[in-house]
Structure formats: structure tokens, C-alpha cells
C-alpha positions, 0 to 999 in steps of 0.5 A: 818141764815135763808133765806126767800123764793122768790115768783115768780108768783104762785111758791115759790123758795127754795134752797137746802142748804143741798146739798153743799160740806161743809155739806157733812160728810165722816165717814172715809177718805182714806189715800191719798188725794182725790179730792172731785168732787161732793157734793151729791150722787144723790138720788134714785136708778139708773135703766135702765128704767127711760125714758118715751120714748126710748131716745138715751143715747148718746143724750145731753140735749136740750131745750124742751126735755121731761121726764116722771118725775123729777127723770128721768130728774135728772138721765138722766143729771147725766148719761150725766155728767158721759159720759162727765166727771163731777159730778152733784147735785140738786140746786134751786127748785120751789114749787107750792103755791097751793099744795106745790109740786115741779114744777121746778128743777135746776140740776147743775154741782157740781162745781157751785157756791162758798163755803160759808165762814160761816155756818148756825150758823155763825161759820167759816167752818174751826172751824167745822172740823179738816180736811181741805177740798179742794176747789171744787166750782169754779162758773161753770154755766153748768146746766139744768132746768126742769119744770113740764108741764100741761100734767104731764111731765117734760121738759128742759126749760134751758140748759147751756153746757159750763164748766169753768173747766177741765173735768174728763177723762173716767178712773177717772169719777167713782170717782166723787161723783154723780156717786158713788152709792152702789146698792142693789146687791152690798149691799147684797154682802157687808152685806154677806162679812161683816158678814164673818169678811171681812173688806172694803179693802177685800170687795172692792177686791171681788167687783172689781174682780166680776165687772171686774175692779174698774171702773165698781164697781160704788163706792169707798172704802170710800163709801164701808167703810161708808156703812159698818159703817152705817150698823154697827151703825144701828145694834148695837143700842140695843147691845150697850145699853145692854153693857152700862146697864151692865157697869152702874150696875157694877159701882153701885155694886162696886164703884171701877169699872170704865168705860168711853164713848168717845164723844157721847152725847147720849152714843149710839155710843161712844167708851167705856172703862171699867176697874174693880177693879181686873184689876187695882190690876193686873196692879199693879203687872203685868203691866210691859208688856201689849198687846192691843188685837184687834184680835176680830175686825173681829167679825160679826159687825166689832166692835173691842172688844179690851182687854188690857191684860198681863201675871200673875206670872204663865205666864197666860193671865191676864186682865187689861181692855176692850174696844169696839171701834165704831170709829177707828180714831187716835183720838179715840185710843189716847183717849182710851190709855190716859183714860186707862193710867189715870185709871192705875195711869199714870204708863207706861208699859215697853213694849206694843204689838199691831197689826201693824195698822197705826192708832194704831201705831200713837196713841201708839207713842203719848201716850206711847213715852217711851214704847217699841212697838212691832207688833204682829207676829201672825197678821203679819203671818196671813196677809202674807198669804193674801199678799203673796198668790201666793208665798204660792201656788207656794212654799209649803215650803215657810211658814216654811222657813219664820217662821224659819227665823223670829222665830229661828234666834238668831243673827241679822246677822243670820236674815239678811242673812236668809231674803236675802235668802228668797228674792232671793229664792222665788222671793220677791225682788220686793214685796212691802209688804215683803219689808215694813215688813223688814223696820219695822223689829225692831218692830216685829222680836224677835232678835231685841227686846230681850233687852226689857222685854216682858214676852215671855219664849223664844226669839226664840219661834216657837209659833207665836199665842197670848195667848188671854184672851178671846179665846174660848169665843169671836169669829167672830160670837159673837154679842154685845148682848151676849158679856157681858155674854161671858165676864163674863164667860171668867173672871170666867174661867181665875180666876179658872185657876189662883186659880188652878195654885196657888194651884199646886204651894203651895201644890205640891212639884216639882221633883228636877233633880239635887243636886244643891242648886240653884234648891232647892232655885228656887223651893221654890221661883218661881211658878210651871210653872216658876220653870219648865222653870228655871229647864229646863235651869239649866238641860241644863247646864250639856251639856254646857262648859264655858271657860274663855276668858278674866279677868280684875280683876272685870269682867270676860268674858266666852265663853259658848257653848254646847258640839259639837256646838262650832260654836254656842257660847255665851258670858257671862260677870260676875262681881264677886263682884256685882254678876252680869252677862250679856249674849249675848242671853239676855233671862233674859232681854226678859223673866225674867228667867236666861238662861242656859249660865249664869247658866253655868257661875254661876256653874264654879264660885261657885255661888251656889244660885241664886242672888236676882236680878235674881229673878223677883218678878212677877214670884214668888209665892209671886208676889201678896203678900204685899200691893203695894202702888202706889207712884203716888197715895200717893204722889199726886201733890199739885193741886190734893191734894186739890181735895176731889174726888182724895183723896177719890179715892186713899184712897179707892184704897189703902184700897181695897188692904189692905183689900184683903191682910188682909183677907187671913188668921186669923193671917193677919186679926188680924194684919190688924184689929190692924193696922186699929185701930192704923191708926184710932187713928192717923187720929183722932189725925191729925184732931186736930189743930197743931197735926198730923201724916202724916199731910200736911205742906205747901203742902209737906208730913211730918212724925211727931213722936208724941209718947205718951211716949215723955215726953219732948213734942218735936217732930222730923219730917222727910220729905218723901224724907229724909225717902226714902233716908235713907231706900234706903241707908240701902237697898243698904248697905244690898245688898252689905253685902249679895253680900259679904256673897255670895262671902265669902260663895262661896270661903269657899265652894271652900276651903272645896271642895279642902279639901275634895279632899285632904282628899280623896287623902290622904285616897287613899295613906294611903290605898296604904301604908297599902297594901304595908305593908301587902305585 
């Protein structure tokens, strides 16, 4: 909707339609509700030398008051408004018909007029913003009008003093919009602190301290955040484009390379996600636990470079994708997680680790409702140094005690007692941050998380730092321009380390420390690092006793403790026929490695080899062997099957996996070539009318036996469900047989052992008899 200018004498009246509240945009809003007292920050810098003459700053406006310029009049009225307790904005202004210069200006209370129901495009204001703004326009008449005189000075031609609303008290007036201004010195300090990696809250803490109180800063945390974000966007223009150019080039070179940009038409400032083919493959093998690493958000431009990472079969960090996040809203993180999950075929991880940021927590809860969410201890300990700085300074031993309480306690009761001791000993009963950490203890204290797989080698590990994929390559001084180069260096380095670990595993023989067949078995199954961890647990069984406490026939319970540490015992239940054990320490559930307590029970029950369910493939030498076929990719929903793009992408992804496995040796290459030729024949046959292998019938997948040797012409078909059911039955039967064989073998070895002991006793008796006869 356009407004025609109103003509009065030799002037044109214009309306400043861009100064209303409904046109104001905050880049980020605080968590608390904040009343929007004004509509526009006054233009121009506020200085102390704006008067043409030395006017008393305690004066109130009056008709005939003169100023050297229109800006001086605006600043004076705004200064008067700050003293009285309201916010101002410019409103109607008149231009000269002769030269177009402004000759009359109205400066009004920000609560003048009423909010427009519709915007310029005729759309309701509610439809343009998800955030419902508070109503601040109440039709206040307070204002001044200044006109330009022939002398060049500006004088007040009209002054309305009375307001129709309550005024703001002095201690809150600094929150009014027109009195919030990021001055030049403040900007310089903010730029310096931002370059050092300090966020808006930290910057405001420094400014408040330097200014002698929040009332003297001159702006709020929202203004500080907006300034920092605006400065960031200006600086990142060419850097962001550099990243986009790299991503487009990578996609052109490899069609299986994926990247996406969120909600920015010109792709200049939208959030960016990219996942390469190796990351997709890695997720297929090791996607059970994921870390969303935002430790790099403290870089020089406050742009979170956030990789998705996990752990490979050597316990090394492995990459699942990367993101650059310009907008840290909940909606942005939801978009990021949902997009990344869709690239990974919608397969949810068992667990995910992030920092405890409120927005990230909400997004994880929305996108990963069934995934166990853990907060990174490293970030919590780092935050504790800031939140509890006085405690750290007053009590030098606090940090060690705090970390011991979190990392080393082995039971919930032990942790609770230890935490209570910290509260009393270091005077933290009233500390809000410390209490808030206790309320969310189940999401970061290890003892509460041990029933879920996170891949950590120990529940009570003392190390609290995250094993970050990009450590040594990206830090607080890394700019967006060199991010891509460092990203590629990190990937190359991590690849070399994995190749080295593979070589060490396959080409060196580990030193065995016991005569146990189980150790020899583990050495042939696990990667070198995982075997070393298993070996450590196995050796510890030499100093452990397992005492039977209960026997129900099928399940036997043992009390397991180290010699001399009976007060620190664990409970292990063992199902004889299923060869299944459960330990109260839950190390296997947490780390995927059998604990010393379960191994001690296996030892006393003559279980000489590790049952198959305790050999996680993800920790073995063959973790990446075989072609993993993602069920979601093969068994597509009916509506997805109709999409050529979806079918093409899924077939390509599976083919890439097949090619990588087939090229590993000459033998697998020959097998792969033969399989491809056979597959080509079947696909060609499937294209014929009414004949096909693996064809789609009524939207369901059918397997057709169309052997050339079938002279009867009849074909037998099996549905995928029937085939899977049959395979599952055979696998279960095989597992049952294997378990029985293990039991029989254990019993047989026990009998043989008894026979050897009896033989030895008889031999001793024979020797004694011979000696007696000689005597």
C-alpha cells in the first residue's frame, strides 16, 4: 500500500514508515520477556557537544527553544526523555518543494499511535513473524515539532508534555530502545573481546564492570549480540563464499558428496551442512554413538564450525559430516539435525554427546527423541572454572575433588554422598549454577549413563576432554578463508592414522600375557587397541575372586571383588545355557568391552572362549568388512519407490560400497566382477514383461526363482518377510547349537581336568609305593 504525499504550502509532508515497531527486527532475543519500550534507535552518535548554545541539560522543551541543527533537537529531546522515563522516535517530517531538504520534523514518544494490523503487502503482521510482539503503541500524544528558520537554526514550534501511560523509573530507563546505543569505544572493545573468542554474555560482563554497572553501559546484551552478529556477517562474506565454492567443486567431482544450505536465497549467510561419501560409509559402520562437537564456536568470528564425529574400530575419532552455523536458533539446529539424519538414511544413533546449550538440547530432544543425550563433561568443567571462579581461588583442592566426585564414583549412592560433601565443604549450598548442574546430573555424570553405549573405554575414566577430530587444525584463530584447507589436512591426517592402526593390527602379533584360550581368541578378533583394553581386563582377573552367592538352576549370581577390597564388590549374574552375563559395573553396556568381573565369572565356570555376543563387530579387525546394505535404502516406502531420484541415489550408494569392498584384493575383484555380470543378467531379465528377479509386484518386493534349469516352467516366489523370517530362524538355531557346544566343551574340559588331577594323584601314589618297596 502506497501513501500519497500531503502538500502544505511549499512543503511536502512525508511519513517515516520505517521507524515503527512492527518493522524492527532483532537478530536474537533474550530468553526472558522484554518490554519493547521503543521502536527505533536514534540515528547518529550521541555526543556532549550538540547544543548551539550552552543549554541546561535539566531544561524541558518549550515553544521557541532553538537548536543549531535538527539532529541537536532530536538528541536534546531524547536526553530529556531519558531523564523523564520514556523512549523517542522520529515520525512525520516535511520537505521543501524547492530543494527537497527537510524543514520540519516531529519527534514523538515511542508509544505514539497504534500498531498497524496489516503490513505494506497487505499481510497480517502475525504471519510475518513467529514471535508475537508485545503491544507498545497506546496512542500517546507527547511530542515536539521543530521547524527550520530562515536563519538556519531549528526552533520548537509545538510541545506536548503529557503522556497517557506510566513512565519508566530511572533504574530501568537504560532498557528503552532510543537510549540504547553501542558507542564507538564500546564497539572497539567488543571487537577486541570477540576476536579473543568471548561471547555476548562475557563481553557484557566486562562492559558492566568497566562502566560501573549495567545502567551505565548504554545498551543491553541483545544489542551487544546483534552488533557482534552483524559484524560477523560483514566479515564472513568472502569466507562463506569460499566455502560454498569448495562444496560445489566437491559435489561436481563426486556425485555422492552432499551439502545443503538453510533458508537463504542468495546462499550468503545460511547455515551450511556437508557430508562426503566416506562420512556416510563411516556412519554405516560406527554410527551407534555420535558427538556433535561445538567446541570450535569460540573461533575469531563466533561462527560455530560443528563436526559430527564418532569412534572407529580403533577408538579413533571418525567424521560423519560438518556444519557451519551462522544462525544459532533452535529452528536452525532442528534443520541441521533433520537434514543430517536424512542423509544418513534416517538411522538414529544410540547415543549423542553435545554441549549443554539450551537451544541444542531442545533441538536434540525434537529430532532424536529415542537417542540417549549426554552433555560433554569437558565443556562443563570448563564452564565451572568461570562460574565458580571464587571457589577455585579460595580452595586450591576444589578442582581435584570436583573431578574425582564426577569421574571416579562408581555407584549412584557414592556420587550422591560425594556431591553432598562438596556442597557442605566448599559452601556451595546456595550456588545456583552448581545446583543447576545437579538437577541435570543424569545427562553428564558417568555413573548415571553407564547403561547406554557411548564407546568410552571406562565409565570412571579420569580424562574429561573430548577426542576432537580437528584438534591441532582448527582453533580460535582459524578464519573461514583457511577453514577448508585445514579441513582437508585434518581428513588426510586422520586417514593416515587409521591406515597405520590397520597395518599394526594386521601385521604385528600382540604379546600374550596368559595361557588363556580366550586371550588368543581376542587377539585374533579385536583391533590392536581394543585387544590391549581387553587384555588389561583379562590380566586383572588374576587378582579377583568370584564367589557364588545364589543359584536358581539357570541363573547363578556371583560376588566379585579384588583381593583385599571386599568392601568394593560387584555383582555378576550368569545364565548358564544362554552364556550370558550381566555385571553391576555395566562396562560392557557403556564401552562394548567385557569387564574383568564378567571375565572372572567366565573363568570359574570354565567358559574358555568369549561368547559371540560379547564380540562387538565395531571393535573388530573386520568392522568394515562386508557390504552393509541399509534396510531403509533397499526396502523403500511405496511412495519413495516411484521416485527415480530416490532409487538412483540408493542404488549408487550401495554400488559404491560394493566397489570399495571388491577392489581390496584380486580374489574379491574377480568375485565382484562375476557378481556384477550375474546381476546385469538379472536386471536385464527383470526389464522383460512378466519375468524378473527381485521385481516389484503391487508395491511389494518379490524374490522369483527363475532358474534356467527349471524345465517345468514353474517358479516359486518368496516374500522378503518370509525370507528374512527363515534366515532369522536358522540364525537363532545356529546360535543355540553354538551355545550348547560351548557348554558341552566346557563340561568336557572340566572332566578332562579332573581326570588329569586324578592321574597326577595316582602317579604320586605309585611313586610312594615304589619308594616303600625299596625301603
